[in-house]
C-alpha positions, 0 to 999 in steps of 0.5 A: 440558531439555538443549542436545545438539547444534548442526549447521551446513552452508553457514552463513556460514563453516562450508562443511563439515557441522560438529557441536558436541556440548554437555555438561552444565556449561560448554562453551567455544569459543575461537579467534583473531579472525576465525575464525568463533566469533561465527558460532556465536552467529549460528546460535543466533539464526538457528535460534530465529527471528531475522529481522533481517539486521543483527542477524546482522551482514549486509546481507541475509538471504542473507548467511548462505549460504556465499558461496564462496572462491577455492578453493571454490564458493558453496553453494546453501543454508544449514542449521542445526539445534539438538537438545534433550533434552526430559527434563523435558518443558519443551517442550510436545511429546510427543518426548524429543528435539526438533530445530529446523531452519532452511534458506534457499535462495539463491533466497530460499525459507525452510524451518522444521522441527521433528523434520524436519516442516515448520512455521511460524516462529510454531510455533517461537517459541511452542514456546520461550515462557516457557522463557527461550530465544528471540530477545531473551531472557536466555539469549543475551548477544552480543559487545559487547552485554553492557550492553544490558540496562542501557542499555535503558529501563525498559519494554524491560527488562521483557521479560527479567523477563516471560520469567523469570516465564513470562508471555510466553506469557500476554501473547502469548495476551492480545494474540491474545485482545484482537485477537479481542475487538476484531474481535468488538466491531467485528462486533457494531457492524456487525451491529447496524447491518445488523439495523436496516437489514434491519428497516427494509427489511423494513417498506418491502418488505412494502407493495411486495410486496402491490402486486407480486402484484396487478401480476403478475395483471394482467400475466398477463391482459394477456399472454394477451389480447395473444398471442391477438389477435396470433395472429389478426392473424398469420394475416390478414397471412400470407394477404395476403402469399401473394396479393401473391407470386402477382401478383409472379410474373406481372409478372416473366414479362412483364418477362423477355420485354421484357428479352430484346428489349433484349439483342438490340438492345444486341448490335447496337449494341455491334457498331457501336460496336466498328467506331466504336472501331476507326476512332477508334483508327486515326485517333488513332494516325495523328495521333500518328504525325504529331505524332511525325514533326513532332517528329523534323523539328524535332529534326533541325534542332536537332541540326544547329545544335548540331554547328556550335556545338560545332565553334566551342567546341572551337577556342577550347578548343585555343588555351587549352591551348597557352598553359597548356603554356608556363606549366607548363614554366617552373614545372618548371625553377624547382623542379628548381633549388631541390631542388639547393640544399637538398640541399647544405645538408642534407649539411653539417648531418648532418656537424655532428650526427655530431660532437656525438653523439660528444662528448655520449656521453663527457660522459654516461659521466663524469656517471653515475660522479659520480652513483653516487659521490654516491648511495653517500655519501648512503646512508651518511649516512642510515644513520648519521643513522637510527642517531642518531635511533633512539638519541635515540628510545630515550634519550627513551623511557627518559627518559619512562619515568623521568618516568612512574615518578616521576609514578606514584610521586607519584600512588600516594603521593598516593593513599596519603595520601588513603587514610589521610585517608579512613580518618579520614573514614570513622570520623567519617562512621560516627558522623554516620550513626548520629545521622542514622538516628535522626532519619530514623526519627522523621520517617518515622513522622510521615509514615505517620500523615499519609498514613493520614489523607489516604488515608481522605479519598481513599477517601470521595471515590472512593466519592462519585465511584462513586455519581455515575458510576453515576447518569451511567451510568443517565442514559446508558442512559435517553438510549440508550433514548430515542434508540432509541425516536426512531429507531423513531418516525422510521422509522415516520414515514418509512414513513407519509409515504411512504404519504401521498406515494404516496396509498397506500389512495386510489383512482386517480381521487381520486389523479389529481384531487388530483395534477392540482389541485396542478399550476400549470397544471392543468385542475382548481382549487378543490380543498381535499382529501379529507375525511380531509385536512381533519379531525383526530381524537384517537387514542381516537376514530379507529376510531369516526370511520373506521367512520362515514365508511367510503369517504366519507373519500375524498370530495373537498371542492370550492368549487362545482359548476364544479370538479366538472364540470371534474373530471368532464371530466378523469376521462372523458378520462383514464379514471381511474374514479369519484370522489365530490365534496362542494361547499361552496356546496351544504351546508345543515346542519339542526340536529337535535333530539336527544332523547338525554341525553349524560350517559347512562352509555356515551355518549362524545359527539356525533361533531361535538364530537370532530372538529377541522376546518381553518378554514372547513370546520366546515360539512361536518363538521356536515353529515356527522356531525350525527346520529352519537353515539359510545358506549363499547361495542356493547351501549350502541349496540344499547340506544340505537338502539331508544330514539332518535328524532332520532339515526340513527347509533351508533358504538362506540370499536372501530368497530362501527356501528349504522345507521338502520333497524337495519343493523349494521356489525361487523368490522375495516376494510380498507386504505381505511378507514385514512386518518384513522388514518394521518394521526392516527398521523402527527401523534401521532408528530411530537408524540411525537418533539418530546417525546422530543427534549425528554426527551433534552435534559433527560437530557443536562442531568442528565448534564452536572450530574452530570458537573460534580459528578464533575469537582469530586470528581475534582479533589478526589480528585486533590488528595488523591492529589497530597498522598498522592503528595507525602507518599509521595515524602517518605516514600520519600525518608526511607526511601531515605535511611535505607536509604542510611545503612544501606548506607553503614555496611556499605560504609564498613566494607568500604571500611576493609578494602579501603583497608588492603589497598591502602595495603600494595600501594602501599608495595610498588609505590613500592619497585619504582619506585625500583629501575627508575629507577636501572637506566634512568639507566645505560642512558641514559648508554651510549646518549649515548656511542654517539650522539656517535661516529655524529654525527662520521662523518655530518659527514665523509661530508657534506663529501666528498659536497659536492665530488662534487656540484660536479664533477657539476654542471659536467659536467651544464652541458656536456651541456645546452649540447651537447643545445641545439646539436644540437637546433637543427641537428636542427630545421634538418635537418627544415625542409630535408627538408620544403622538398625534399619540397614542391618534389618534390611541386610538380614531379611535379604540374606534369609530370602537368598538362602530360601531361593538357593535351596529351591534352585538345588531341588530344581537341578535334581528334577531336571537331571531325571527328566533329561535321562528319560528323554535320551531313552525316548529319542533312541526309539524314535531314531529306529522308526525314522530309518525304516520310513526312509527305505520305503520312500526311496522305492516310491521315487524311482516309480514316479520318474519312469511314468514321467518319461512316457508322458514327455514323449506324448507332449513333444508329438502334440506340440509339433502338430500345433506348430504346423497349424500356427504357420498356416494361421500366420500366413492368413493373418499376414494377408489380413494385416496387409488388407487392413493397412490398405484400409487404414491408409484410405481412412487416414487419407479421408481423415487427413482430408477432413481435418485439413478442410475442417481446420482451414475452413471449419467445414465438414466434408461428410455434411458438405457432400450430403448438402451439395452432392455432385452438382456442377462437378462435370463443368469443372476442369479438374486438371487446371484446379491444382494449378489455380490453387498453387497460383493463388497460394503464391499470390497470397504468400507474396502479399506477406503479412496481412493484418485482417483486423485492419478493416475493423480497426480502421472503422473503430479508429475513425469512430474513436477519433470523432468520440475523442475530439468531442471529449476534448471539447467537453474537457476544455469547457470544463477547465474554463468553468472551473477556473472561473469558479476558483477566481470567484471564490478567491475574490469573495474569500478575500473580501470576507476575510479582510472585513472580519480581520479588521473588525476582530483587530479593533474588538481585540484591542478594546476587550484586552484593555477591558480585561486587563484594566489597561495595556495594549494588544493587536493582531498582525498579518504576515507581510509580503504574502497574499491575504488568503495565505498570510499567517497571523501574529498576536502582540500583547502587553499587559499594563505595567509590564514590558512588551514580551512574547505571549509564550512568556506570559503567566497561565492567567495572562494567557487565559485572559489574552485568549478570552479577549481574542475569542470574545473579539471573534465572537463580537465580529461573528457570534457563534450560535453557542460556545462551550468553555471547559474550566477556562477560569481555572487559572484565574485569580478572584479579580480576573474571574470578576472581569471574565464574568462581566465580559461573559454577561455582556456576550450572553445576550447574543450567544449561548454559553455552556460552562464547566467550572469549579468557581463559585463566582462563575456558577453564580451567573449561570441561568441553568446549573447542571450537577454531574455526580458519580454516586455509583462507581463508574456511572455519571448522573445529572442533577439540575437547578434553574436559578430563575425558577428557584428564585420564584419558589423562594418568593 
């Protein structure tokens, strides 16, 4: 598979549509920092399904959409596509070329496409499973994360190896299968519970369904009778209602005549009332006019008094205004004098301020000149000082360099001495290692023998544990079987107890008597129960005893006749049917002489001897069964019945009965002949449950004993394992030590060569240092001479600046004193202006008050004249009002006389209306009585219709039209109510009836069949899923083990090639399944002690990671690999080694490298440049080295 092309549009900084076409071999991407090179790597990750915005170097996923610049608007969406050439069918699709596309819109919507066809993210991830391509795989190493594989823990490191082994797709399938299996197992548990519940419901619902059928028959008959009876009543009520309606019409006619007379009289009364109302209105208006007139007279008197008082007040106010005018004239004179004095002071101050400003201007000009000259001198001084400091810094830098060179010479000299000493140590070390290797080999062989013995002991112990576990599993099966049996028994016990509680199979009369006797204040006492309640029979004899008893099993045993009489009254009162009683006080048992030998073959025994009764009730058992013999079979009964003299009854174990006189009872008993069977079964189930619980307890004890034995053996096996592990640890330690010693021999040999080369390099470097020191000393001497000249110039300039500063300070003081004096005069000027303004405002206010006061005096004089004129006018008005009052009093007297006459006429008319109203009420009462009678029949009809409608959804009016009077003549209407009451009683005695039980029974039976089919399907699915998981585990284990061993060999070889020696290995976690074991990395560069890879330098970590990744590539080449600045931490020598390895692997895989290294760039077949000529927008430029070479040639 070949990576063919990457297309970007609106992705991060790639605003324009950009296409990177990749060739086989090495493709390089270069460019300055910040130009958008790493955005290319982010595009690969994003297309292949990366969902973390942080991993894409953003705060949210929308950050991948081009956000715009000052010159360009933001994009509406981001799109990136990868095109692959599927020439080796590595991808499981039918296409030779596969294009993966991902889009993200700013609205948050996202799209995934394969060959421009919409798909899911899951489809893309599954497409690349097992290829080494995809999120988190070894085909993409990001910038700054090259050592992530080393820093990961042992479990996280597995992912890369699993991808290389091609088992990631198997693990994904296994996870999906495990989830399906878990769901299937949960469904099986739930389905099993549901089936048990359905079966339990089905057992209970069958009895309810039978009762429901009987209930429906009675309800149907009750409905038929009630509708017919209601139809008869309906017709009778309709006839009675018609008669009442005719009588109402006659009474209403009489009532209408009386009502006409009342209306005539009321019209006359209304006319008289109108006259009275008009007179009353006129009288009321005259009285109101009188009241208003009196008020006007009083008001006129008040107004005259008010005018007199106003005149007095105006005279007093005028005197006050005259006095206030004199005061205002004095204030105006004082204000005008003050303004004149302050104006003279102000002119003097303004003259002084003008002279001060002139002097201040001259001094400030001189000050500016001195400031300019001082600043020029200061700049010259600072410039000279800066040059002196620069020279000091440069001299110090040169001196430091000389010190550094000297220190470096000492350091590398010490290094050379150490290397020489190390060469001697290595020779001694090689001799010592050879001796230790022989000792370690002998110790390892001894440990192997000891481990073999311990493993044999462990194998025997494990075999014993396996046998015991099989025994425990067998006991568990027995416990489960017993618990299932217990559940079935408990369910059956619950059903039987429910039947007993509801008196199922017992007649309604017996049931009523027994229930009444159990009440604390019941009417019946002395009841001991039914015969069936007072005896116990073994299961073997139940059918025989039930056959003999028949319906006598429901005989109620009482103390005496008194209880029977009370029970009779109760049954008669409540219409509960018939009941048979047996009084104990009247039982007389006669001993019968049986001539049959009980030892005859076929005879089981006397029935009396086979029945157990409660204490005190043996007499009635003897009374009922004294002449009954139980035999084995029907032939024996027939044979013995003809030869017996005293015996009257023979009954077989199967329930066939030969009665006295030769009557024979055969066949299967009905529900009522099952009371003793039910009670016997109840007792037997209780005993059986006790036995089952004891067995479960015994099984649990056996399980506990075996479990203890297993625990002891497991402890023993664990001890063996610990010993084996301890010995293995020692053995591995010895082998590791032996391997270490062998590695050391190789490393030390390599180290001797490396050290020799380094000593030569050190000698050459020391000679270079000596030459550099001499050159730096000459430069320091020249700098010191130049510095002394500059320091002299600084001193001269500084003295001249001090003189100028003194002159500037004197002028500055004079300026300050002038400014203070002028500020004081300005303040005095402002105060004077403020005072003048205040006096002017007071003067203006007093003048305005004087004018206003003159106006008020004039107003008072005018108001006095107006008030005197008003008094004269009011006296004239008062005389006119008195004359009008006398005329109005005469009119009021006349109106009162007319009103008295009209009241007499109104009284007579009202009397006649009352007489007619009495007659009308009499007629109305007759009508109301008739309407009540009519409504009574309407209510009866409506009630009858409503009852039938509510009970049976039948409309009587429509039913009458449809059925008419047919068949009604044949009905005995007197017996219908009795039959209805009897049916209601039977229905009531049935108690609660579940009418849905019939449908529920059918539904439950169908559901049981359906659920059993589902159970079978789920069990098949469970087996199939477990088989799939086993196959996946086997395949994954084989693939992983093969790949791990290959990578281990390649890693060791590549590490030595990249580091020029040393050793490295990858180790699986011990004691863990190979599919779950973590992976550790061990590495030791040449010339260094073995240490944690976390303590390696950055370059060592990068080289180790590269060795491991290329080892994986060598075992399972990825179609392509992206390396983002992985060479950034490498020095020149390591880059050369990295390049050599890269060239070898480029023959088999395709590489895309982002780099700043010129050496790495030089091996690229295609080199893409990424630039940012426009701020925020990345662009691509490319060069193919092969084409360039041809063009030059």
